[in-house]
C-alpha positions as CSV (number, residue, x, y, z in Angstrom):
1,M,39.3,-46.0,-122.8
2,D,36.1,-47.3,-124.9
3,S,35.2,-49.9,-123.0
4,K,36.0,-47.9,-119.6
5,V,33.2,-45.2,-120.7
6,A,30.7,-48.4,-122.1
7,I,31.1,-49.9,-118.2
8,N,30.2,-46.5,-116.3
9,E,27.8,-45.9,-118.7
10,N,25.8,-49.3,-117.8
11,K,26.6,-48.8,-114.2
12,K,23.6,-48.0,-111.8
13,R,22.6,-47.7,-108.4
14,V,20.8,-50.2,-106.6
15,R,18.7,-49.7,-103.3
16,L,17.6,-52.3,-101.0
17,T,15.1,-52.8,-98.3
18,V,16.6,-55.6,-95.8
19,A,14.7,-57.3,-93.2
20,Y,16.5,-59.2,-90.8
21,D,16.8,-61.3,-87.3
22,G,19.5,-60.0,-85.9
23,T,20.5,-62.7,-83.3
24,N,23.0,-64.4,-84.8
25,Y,24.9,-61.4,-86.3
26,H,27.7,-59.3,-84.7
27,G,25.9,-56.2,-86.0
28,W,25.3,-54.4,-89.2
29,Q,28.8,-53.2,-90.0
30,V,31.8,-55.3,-91.3
31,Q,33.7,-57.0,-88.6
32,Q,37.1,-59.1,-88.7
33,N,35.9,-61.3,-85.7
34,G,32.7,-62.2,-86.6
35,I,29.5,-62.4,-89.3
36,T,27.4,-59.2,-90.0
37,I,24.8,-58.5,-91.7
38,E,26.6,-56.1,-94.2
39,S,29.1,-59.4,-94.7
40,E,26.5,-61.3,-95.7
41,L,24.8,-58.7,-98.2
42,N,28.7,-58.1,-99.7
43,R,29.2,-62.1,-100.2
44,C,26.0,-62.9,-101.8
45,L,25.9,-60.1,-104.0
46,T,29.2,-60.5,-105.3
47,E,28.6,-63.9,-105.8
48,L,25.3,-63.0,-107.8
49,L,26.5,-60.2,-110.0
50,G,30.1,-61.9,-110.6
51,E,31.7,-58.5,-109.6
52,P,33.2,-57.2,-106.0
53,V,30.3,-55.5,-104.3
54,Q,30.1,-53.4,-101.1
55,V,27.0,-52.0,-100.0
56,I,26.7,-48.8,-98.0
57,G,24.2,-49.0,-95.2
58,A,22.0,-46.4,-93.5
59,S,21.7,-47.8,-90.0
60,R,24.6,-49.7,-88.5
61,T,22.6,-51.6,-86.2
62,D,24.4,-53.4,-83.2
63,A,24.8,-56.9,-82.5
64,G,21.4,-58.6,-81.8
65,V,19.0,-55.8,-83.1
66,H,16.6,-57.1,-85.4
67,A,15.2,-54.6,-88.6
68,L,12.1,-54.7,-90.8
69,G,13.1,-51.8,-93.0
70,N,17.0,-51.2,-92.9
71,V,18.4,-49.6,-96.1
72,A,21.4,-50.2,-98.5
73,V,22.4,-49.1,-101.6
74,F,25.6,-50.6,-104.4
75,D,26.6,-49.9,-107.5
76,T,27.0,-52.5,-110.3
77,V,27.3,-52.9,-113.9
78,S,24.9,-55.7,-114.0
79,P,22.4,-56.4,-116.5
80,I,20.0,-57.5,-114.2
81,P,17.1,-55.5,-113.8
82,A,16.8,-53.9,-110.4
83,E,13.9,-54.9,-109.2
84,K,14.5,-58.3,-110.0
85,I,18.1,-58.4,-108.0
86,S,15.7,-59.1,-104.6
87,Y,14.3,-62.3,-106.0
88,A,17.9,-63.7,-107.0
89,L,19.6,-62.7,-103.8
90,N,16.9,-64.1,-101.5
91,Q,17.8,-67.3,-102.8
92,R,21.3,-67.1,-101.7
93,L,21.1,-65.3,-98.5
94,P,20.6,-66.9,-95.1
95,E,17.1,-67.5,-94.0
96,D,17.2,-64.7,-91.4
97,I,18.1,-62.2,-93.9
98,R,15.9,-61.2,-96.4
99,I,15.5,-58.4,-99.0
100,Q,12.1,-57.2,-99.2
101,K,12.9,-54.7,-101.7
102,S,15.0,-53.7,-104.9
103,E,15.1,-50.8,-107.2
104,E,17.3,-48.5,-109.1
105,V,17.8,-44.7,-107.9
106,E,19.6,-42.1,-108.8
107,A,23.4,-42.4,-109.2
108,D,24.2,-40.1,-106.7
109,W,21.5,-41.3,-104.2
110,H,23.2,-41.8,-100.5
111,P,20.9,-43.4,-97.6
112,R,22.8,-41.2,-95.0
113,H,23.0,-37.9,-97.3
114,C,19.4,-36.8,-97.5
115,A,16.7,-36.2,-95.1
116,S,15.0,-39.0,-93.5
117,V,12.9,-40.1,-90.7
118,K,14.0,-43.5,-88.9
119,T,11.4,-45.1,-86.7
120,Y,12.5,-47.8,-84.0
121,E,10.9,-49.6,-81.6
122,Y,11.6,-51.1,-78.0
123,R,9.2,-54.1,-77.2
124,I,9.0,-55.2,-73.6
125,Y,7.1,-58.5,-72.6
126,R,5.5,-58.3,-69.2
127,G,4.8,-61.3,-67.4
128,E,4.8,-63.7,-64.2
129,F,7.1,-65.8,-66.6
130,P,9.4,-65.4,-69.6
131,M,7.5,-66.7,-72.7
132,P,10.3,-68.6,-74.8
133,V,8.7,-67.5,-78.5
134,K,9.0,-63.8,-77.6
135,R,12.5,-63.9,-75.9
136,L,14.4,-62.9,-79.4
137,Y,12.3,-60.0,-80.1
138,S,11.5,-58.4,-76.7
139,Y,12.7,-57.8,-73.3
140,F,11.1,-60.0,-70.8
141,T,10.6,-58.4,-67.0
142,Y,8.1,-59.4,-64.0
143,H,8.2,-56.0,-62.4
144,K,5.1,-53.9,-62.7
145,L,6.0,-50.8,-64.9
146,D,4.0,-47.5,-64.3
147,V,2.4,-46.9,-68.2
148,K,1.4,-43.2,-67.3
149,A,4.6,-42.3,-65.9
150,M,6.3,-43.7,-68.9
151,Q,4.6,-42.1,-71.2
152,E,4.8,-38.5,-69.5
153,A,8.6,-39.1,-69.6
154,A,8.5,-40.0,-73.2
155,A,6.8,-36.8,-73.8
156,F,10.0,-34.6,-73.0
157,L,12.3,-36.0,-75.3
158,A,10.2,-35.1,-78.4
159,G,11.7,-32.0,-79.7
160,E,15.6,-31.0,-81.1
161,H,17.8,-31.7,-78.1
162,D,21.3,-32.4,-77.0
163,F,21.0,-36.1,-76.6
164,K,24.7,-36.5,-75.4
165,S,23.0,-38.2,-72.2
166,F,21.7,-40.9,-74.2
167,C,24.7,-41.6,-76.3
168,Q,27.3,-44.5,-75.5
169,V,30.3,-42.9,-74.3
170,G,33.1,-42.9,-76.2
171,A,31.0,-42.6,-79.9
172,Q,32.4,-40.8,-82.3
173,V,30.0,-37.7,-83.6
174,E,30.4,-34.6,-84.8
175,S,27.3,-33.6,-82.7
176,T,25.3,-35.1,-80.4
177,V,22.3,-32.8,-81.5
178,R,19.0,-35.0,-82.9
179,T,15.4,-34.4,-83.6
180,I,12.9,-36.6,-82.1
181,Y,9.6,-36.4,-83.7
182,T,7.7,-38.7,-81.6
183,C,8.6,-40.6,-78.7
184,Q,5.3,-43.0,-77.7
185,V,4.9,-45.8,-75.2
186,E,1.6,-48.1,-75.9
187,E,0.5,-51.0,-74.4
188,Q,-0.2,-54.0,-76.8
189,G,-1.4,-56.6,-74.6
190,A,1.4,-58.2,-72.3
191,D,3.9,-56.3,-74.7
192,L,4.4,-52.6,-73.8
193,V,6.1,-50.8,-77.4
194,I,8.4,-47.8,-76.9
195,R,8.3,-46.0,-80.5
196,V,10.6,-43.5,-81.4
197,S,11.0,-41.6,-84.7
198,G,13.7,-39.0,-85.3
199,N,16.2,-37.4,-88.1
200,G,19.1,-39.7,-86.3
201,F,20.1,-41.3,-83.5
202,L,23.3,-41.8,-81.7
203,Y,25.1,-45.3,-80.9
204,N,22.9,-46.9,-78.3
205,M,20.3,-43.8,-77.9
206,V,17.0,-45.8,-78.5
207,R,18.1,-48.6,-76.0
208,I,19.4,-46.0,-73.7
209,I,16.0,-44.2,-73.7
210,A,14.1,-47.5,-73.3
211,G,16.6,-48.3,-69.9
212,T,15.5,-44.6,-68.7
213,L,11.7,-45.1,-69.3
214,M,11.9,-48.6,-67.7
215,E,13.7,-47.0,-64.5
216,V,10.7,-44.2,-64.7
217,G,8.1,-47.0,-64.8
218,L,10.1,-48.7,-62.0
219,G,9.3,-45.7,-59.9
220,R,13.0,-45.2,-59.5
221,M,13.1,-42.1,-61.8
222,Q,10.4,-39.3,-62.4
223,P,8.9,-38.4,-65.6
224,G,10.3,-34.6,-64.8
225,D,13.7,-36.2,-64.4
226,M,13.8,-36.7,-68.1
227,R,14.2,-33.0,-68.4
228,G,17.1,-32.7,-66.1
229,I,18.9,-35.9,-67.8
230,I,18.6,-34.0,-71.2
231,D,20.1,-30.8,-70.2
232,A,23.1,-32.6,-68.4
233,C,24.4,-34.0,-71.0
234,D,26.1,-36.5,-69.1
235,R,25.6,-40.3,-69.8
236,S,25.6,-41.1,-66.2
237,A,22.4,-39.0,-66.0
238,A,20.4,-41.8,-67.7
239,G,19.4,-45.0,-67.2
240,P,21.1,-47.9,-68.1
241,T,21.4,-49.5,-71.9
242,A,18.2,-52.1,-72.5
243,P,19.4,-55.3,-74.1
244,A,19.7,-55.5,-77.9
245,N,17.0,-58.1,-78.6
246,G,14.5,-55.9,-77.9
247,L,15.1,-53.4,-80.6
248,M,13.3,-53.2,-83.9
249,L,14.4,-50.8,-86.8
250,M,11.3,-50.5,-88.2
251,K,11.1,-48.1,-91.1
252,Y,13.0,-45.3,-92.8
253,E,11.0,-42.6,-94.7
254,F,12.8,-40.3,-97.1
255,A,11.8,-36.6,-97.4
256,D,12.4,-36.8,-101.0
257,E,10.5,-39.2,-102.0
258,T,7.0,-38.4,-102.6
259,S,5.6,-42.0,-101.3
260,G,7.5,-40.8,-98.5
261,M,8.0,-44.4,-97.4
262,I,9.5,-47.4,-99.0
């Protein structure tokens, strides 16, 4: 009994900020039929710490989606200082997954149970021909897009709405109501970046937003149609789901932290 008490007293919760290229992975969440970001973290942490480890991720990104700042936590009794785990873990992880920061947090801190702002970017490369070095991190189109119309349409998404029209059919969620704080469309040279910040996102939500905004840019929908798409609460009312490779999870900001950002 005393040894168990000692183990519990030594246990700590560690938070990881994780960056990854999702090209070669079947998404974040552990799956039986493929390697995932979560499975690689679990494997390498278990080897490093000498104890079974299962991380809890903040965002379960899809296959092919990338991240600069996804977040995960795990519990350990290892004596390795939390801030040093990142260095040791990066020596074991594949080169397309890297821990940007490791730190100790409160024992009950959970990335999905606290108020946060999550920011995604969807990147579109516009050119006469594809650019090979951009193929894994942006969606290519040779069609001319009406950026102003896309910006007008994006403005309708801000606020609290039922985003059922922007959720993949069959997703298991208690509510499809989410709050979008900002949705911006910005030109960066030949790249067009759709940047969306919100308190949470439904399955494929950002990719459906990107696909719908591209329909507006192509003139197949009008900016004002966005209001009707939201009100319809029907997936068929929105545009197609944009390919995964253009999507990047940029960062999390947690409301209960004075710094506001990790």
